[in-house]
N, C-alpha and C positions, 0 to 999 in steps of 0.2 A: 670183248667176249660176253659181257653182261648184256649189251645191246642185242647181240645175236640171239641170246636166249629169250629176252623179255620183250623185244620190240617188233616181233612178227605180228601179223594182223590178228586181232582179237585176243592176243595172249594176255594183256593186262586186264582186259574186261573179264576174262575167264578166271584169272587169279583173284580179281575182286570178288567174284562169286564164291570161290573157294574160301577166301578170307571171311566172307560173310556167313559161312557155315554150311553151304551146300556140299554134299559128299557123293551123291549118286548121279549117274549119267543123266537120268530124266530130269532131276532137279537142276542140274547144270544147264541143260538145254532150255529150261524155262527161264533161267536167269540170264541167258545170252540167246534170246529167241531168234536173232538174225544170223546166227552162226549155224552152218549146216552140220548135220550129224557127222558127216565124214571128216570135216575140218576139226570139229570138236574132238573126235577120236584121235586124230593126228596130233593135235596140240597136247592132249593128255599124255600121249606116249612120249612126246618131246619133253614135257615137264617132268615126267618120271625118269627119263634118261638123264636129265640135268640134276636130279636129286632134289627137286622141289616138292614132289608129291610121291606117295607110295600108293599102290593099288592092292587092296586086300579083299578076299572073298568074305561075304556076309554069312555068318553062322546061320544054319537052318533055312537059307534061301538059295537054292541051287541056281547057279549061273549069275548071281547078283554080286557086284563088287562095289566097294566104296573107295573113294579117293581122299586121302588124308594128307594135309600139309606136313612136311618134315620141319625140322628146326630151321632149315634154310628157307623153306616156304613161308613159315610164320614170320620170319624176319622181313618179309616183303610188305607186311601190314602197314608200316610207316610210309612206304612208297605209294601204296594204293590210297591211303588217306591224304597224302600230299597232292596226288592227282585230283582227287575229288574236291579238296579245298580250293585248289587253283581253278578248277572248272567252275565251281560255284561263284568264285570272285570275278573271273575274267571272261568267261564265255557269255556272249550277248544273250539276254533273256529271249529275244525273238527267235534266235537261232536254236536255242534249247527247246522252245515250245513248237518249233516246226518239225522236230524229230520225235514224234509221239508214237508210243507203242503201248497199247492197253495191257498186253500180257506182261511186259516188263514192269509197268506201273503197278499192276495188281499184285504181282509176285513180291515186289518190295514192300508194298503196303501190308501184305500178309506177314512178312518177316518181322515187321516192326509194330504189329498190333499189340496194344496193352490190354490183356484180358482182365486186369484187376477191377476196373469199374463196371464190367459186364456181369450179368446174372450168373449164378453158380451152375445153372443148367446150360444145355446147348443153345447157342445163339446163332442165328443165320441172318446175314446182312447181304442183300442183293444190290449190286451197283449196275446201273443201266446207262449206256452211252448211245442215245437214240440216233446220232448221226453216223454211226458205224454200221458195217454190214452185219447181217444176222448172226454169223458165226463168231463175231468179235464184240457183239453189243452187250451181252449179259455176263456178269461174273458174280459168283457166290463166295463170300467169306464165311467159313464155318468155325466157330469157336466153341470147343467142347472140352472142359477140364478133365473129363473122364476118358477121352479118346487117346489113342496111342500118339497121334499128332494133334496137339492141342489147338493149333490154328491151321486150317487147311483152306485151299483155294480150288474152286471148280469152275471150269469154263462151260460145263453142261449142267443142267438142272439136277441137283443131287436128290431131289424128291422130298426134301424136308420143308416144313412150314417156314415161311420167311417172317422174321420179326421186324425187319426194317428194310424198306426199299429206298435207295438213294438214286435219283435220276439227275444227271448233269451232263455236260459235254466233257470230252476227254481233255481239252486244253485247260479248262477250269480246274479239274481234279489234279492234273499234273502240276499246275501252278501252286496249288495248295500243298501237294506232296513235297515240292521243291522248296517250300518256304517263301515263295514269291508273292503269295497271297495268303489269306486266312479263311477259315470257315465263316467267320463273322462278316468279313468283307465280301464274301462270295454268296451271301444269302439269296440274292436275286437269281443266281444261276443254279441253286440247289433246290430240288423238290424232294421232300420227305413224305413217306407214307408208312404207317405202321406205328410201332411203339414210340410215343412222344419222348419218353425218358431216354431211350437210346439215341434219338435225334439230338436232344439237348446235350447229351454227354459226348457227342462226336469228337470234340477237341481233346477229350481225355483218353479215348481208346484208339483214335485214328493213328496209324503208323506213318510218320513222316520220313523223308530221306535222312540218312545219317548226317548229311551236310546242310540240312534245312536251317540250322541256327547260324550258319556262316553268312555274314552280311555280304551282299553283292556290291561290287565296286563299279562294274560296268553295267549299264542299264539295258 
């Protein structure tokens, strides 16, 4: 019965995004970018019927709902973490780096950004992946301590002055995010332009994968 609930296509990836803190339909879509909106809606209904999540309207926002994990849903955190640890240890590096998705990479980087080393005012960091198509090439991380959302991600130019440009290829950035490489080891593939202090402190503010510290067993 547990397998019937949890082992349908994309379900564990969706639960992973819920465990990571996403509660709204749009954010869940960004965390599972290859899942169609129709299938996402269907899976959310199934998880609600199974008692894993609840759906609640957001006060003062007409037509907007949030999905919250129940006690049963929160109890799946250990399973999600075990999946991630196993994958980091045993899925081949090359196989991981062949399944690249800039939207998923940047969404997780946004989630794990550490604002502490950054200036107290709004900071904008633009990542550029020159090898990608125009609509997937540029991404903006906006860190603003005074905003409702302290760390935000834009796939379109938000119109703010950029403090630091980071140009690299998607494979290099994904390897850094996964803990398979480091900023220091990837210097030849990273081009910085803008505030040199922000560039120097990248290892302090950059958000890595939750599993980056797990040592890989299979190469």
